[in-house]
Phi, psi and omega in degrees: 000142173294130174283128174284147188284337184211162189297147183287349174301325185264359176312311186298315178297321177303316180293313181298319182293322172296322180289322176295330180296310185284318178309311176292315175303319185275309193273325175274316179264358171059035173277148177295127193306316188281325177299311178302320182292332172292329170299321180297325179284306191291330181293347185075008182282330183291319176300319180289331183285320182291338186270357172088034181291118189294342177299330191251336179269333181230343187270355174223169178273165177299322178302316189294310178311315181299313180294323174296322167312311186292314187299315186294324181264016171067035177246129182288122179291131182295148184275063183243121179284159177286137174290333185038061179298153179289328179278123178250123178263204182301337175293316180291313186296324183301318178290321187293322177281324179295325184298312176306309189288330175284327169303305190296309186282335181077010182280150177284139179309313180309313188283319181297317178294311178301339180259019165099356179267072179281173171302307183300323181290324182289315171318311181292354180262009189305336173308341183267009187291339182263349185272168177300154177296343176298328185288324174288321179305309180306311182293325182290319180301315182300316184297303189297313178303316176304304180298318187288326178301324188263011191245135170307149180294147178297326176302314174300312184297311182299303176317302176306315177302327179277350178072030180265145164271175179296320178298318174296322175292319175300318176295318177286341186253335185083004177269139185299155180291324176302319182284334177290323176301308187299320182284330177288328179274357182063025171282329175239135183274119177296334184287347178253013177287159175296139182307317179289341179289316185290315177302318178302312170302309183305320186287325179285340186263346181076036185220182182267156178310314191286340174298334174283336194287119172293000000 
């Protein structure tokens, strides 16, 4: 069972805040959904949000959350008030259900988006908005697992980006060449590796441990 990053007591606030943020960014500020979400990730706020930082999940409104994202990415927030329509559409729902899915699954927002569950994709699933959240979780898992199956292991991609051969990484990390090959071929699940193994690989590659988890 996945360990949730923060107590369920705060989940409702988190869901409404992410929903209000996307609704404001897309509907009022007219930002392209996936582009704005990439700013959310690159700003570093997504990481803090998914870890349950109270400043972001309960300490500010969705509009303030949007403004914080823009400031962190050096974009001057427009002086545009939220329209707060009584009707909340697919933009709002996308943020609402995504916050739930991220909390439930424990996946990083960055990994969720990179594995095909983008904001535009979630918006296209609006037909599920009246269904129980478990139905969305089921469909989201299908999308992500299908994309992950066709994707190179993160260890492979980061190793190539750093210019290491498998043998060089083995020498630098102290992890056996065969073990590295099995992780890159996804025959062994790196998320189930001993902590010291993943730490050694991350240190040799100059990345965070979570960057290597598929």
